[in-house]
N, C-alpha and C positions, 0 to 999 in steps of 0.2 A: 429713525426712531421716532421718538412722541419722551421728551424727560419730561419727567414730575409728573401733576395727575392731567390728563388730558381735562379742554376747561366739556363744558354740555354737549356743544354743536361737534366740539370732534370725538363723544362719546357714541355720537348719535349717523354719523359717517359711518363708524371702527362699526355698528355696528345693526346696518347699513349694511354695510360688505360680507361681516360674518354672516349675511340669512344667504348674498345672492350667492358666499361659497361654499351656504352648504344645499343648498341650494342646485350648482355644478355638480360638487364630487359626490349627490345622491345615483344625479342623473347619471356619468360618469360608467357608477358602480353596476347600472343595467346596459347599459349599452351603449348607452344613450348618449351619440357624441353634441357637448356643450359646451360652449363659450360665456368667456364673460360681450356684453355688451362697448361698446365705444363709450367714454364719456362724454352725459349727453347728450346719446344717442332715443332723444323722441320720446316715448313711454316706455322700453322694454330695456330688461338688467339681464338679463338671457337668450343668448340667442340658440338655436336651435338648427343643427346640418341638414336639416323637412322647411327649411321655414317655421318652423313653430317657434314663434318669443313668448319671454314672459315678465310678467315685472314681479315684482321679489317687494314685499314691505315683511319685515320684521318688528317685534315686538319682544321687549325684557319689562314688560310689567306689566299691565292684562291682555284675554282675549281681546284687542280691540284697534281697529286696525282702519289706516287714513288715507282712500283710496281723495286720486280727485277730477275730472272728464274723464270717462271712463267710453272709452271706442270697446264699443264693443264689435267682436270679428270675428271668427270664428277660427282665423291660428295664433289666436291671440289668449293665453292664460292667464290667468296668477297668481303666485305661490306669496298662499299666508303664513310667516313664518315664524313657529313659539318659541323663543326663547328664554324662558322661562327659568330652565333648568337645563343648562350650558349643554351636559353632560349628555341629557334626556331630551334634546331638541324635536321638534315638528312638526312641521311643512302640512301644509292644507292646499292642492292642484284646482282649481275652481276654475274655469271654461268665464272669457271674461261677459259670459253676457248672465251669466250662474250670478256676477259679481252687481252686475251691474240693476238686475233683478233683485239682490238683497241689498244694494246701496238705498236703493230707490224708497222701496218697502221702507226703512227699517224710520226715514229720513219721512216719510207717508205720517208718521206711525207718530214721530214726536209733531214738526209744524206742526198738524192739527192738535194735539195734546197740549201745544206753545202758540194761542197764533202769534204774541210777538213776538217769534220763531227767527234772527234773522236768517238767511241760506248767504252761505260765504260761497257754495259752490262746493265744500268737501263732504264729502259722505265718510259716515265707517261702518265696518267690518264691525261684528260683534257677534258674541258663544255667549251667553246671550248678553240680551240688553242692562250690565248690568247695574248702569244710576236706576233704572224702570223699566226690572223686566214681567210689569202686565204692560208693558205700550208695544215688546217684543210680537216682531209677526210671523219668526221661526222662534222654536219648541230652543229650553236645554236640550245645547250636545247636538244644535244642527249639525254641526261641521265635520262632526266626525267618518258619515260616509268619504270626505273626501280628502283624509290620512292617506 
């Protein structure tokens, strides 16, 4: 048990764990055998008996998820979990190909608007591009069909 107020790092770890357990519980409720991947297992957080893997990204602030190098694989999916309202948590499930496309499209839009932008390899998935909606290559609400 964690005594006292959790540090920001502990809060981040607990948030990620909560997202993973939410995804697993929703899959199990639908009769799909799912389990948490071993710690430090590549980039997958949830594994299904079928061989499908899921990378879980969780937020509790705004609809913004950071993704690293997205390996496009037809058996890998991303679950973008929104825990801004814990009792009404939402998850959006997208193929790795769609996550790659969305992240790269947004990256291209931002880097073209900011010539001095330094690429550090991380990409954003947002709905919409919150700080500059005009730059977003996707319309507000584009994630809704993946809920």
